[in-house]
N, C-alpha and C positions, 0 to 999 in steps of 0.2 A: 503493500499500500505504501502512500504514498500523498503527503500536506504541503500544501506554500505556503509558506511565511516569508509577514514583512517585517523589516528592522526595519529601524533606521537610530547616529548617534550622531552626536556634534564632532566630537573626536580625528572619527574612523572609519574608514571602509570594512576593517578589522576586526576595531567592535563593534561595530551591529549585525559583524560575524557572527558574537556568542548570541545571539542569537536561538541557533543551536545547542549553547548549554542551557539557554528557560525553558527550550519546547524536551528538553530529555528530560524532565523533571512532569510534565505528564503525559508523555511519548515516549512507551518502554525500545529497547531493539532497533534503536536508528544503528542503518548501515549507509546508507552515506548521501551524503547531501552534492549539488544541484544547485550554484549560483546560475540563477541563470539574467539576472540584472542587478543593474549596481548602476547609479544618480548620481545628485551634489544638486543645491541648492546653494544659490549666491544670493549675495546679497552685501551691498555697499565693493561689490568687485572683489569680493573675498567666497569663500565655497565654508554655508553655517550649516550645513547636515547631510550625510554620508544618507543614503539609502543605498538597499540591499535585499533582491527578493529569489530566497530561498525556497528545495522547493527540496522537501525532508524526504527520505525513503524510510520504511518501516516493516520489522512484520513482525507478520499477527501471531500466535498462538496461540 
């Protein structure tokens, strides 16, 4: 099975990918993560928000 997770951070894309750790608290047996998309918001000429769209696959027992 798979779920799609959207996450954002004001620090970095790497920080936004911590969504996997957060998802693992309720979704067990995570097997892989696919980064579908990365984007950023810009405010006053500076990146202000990093966003990732992840697909998380997991095994159902």
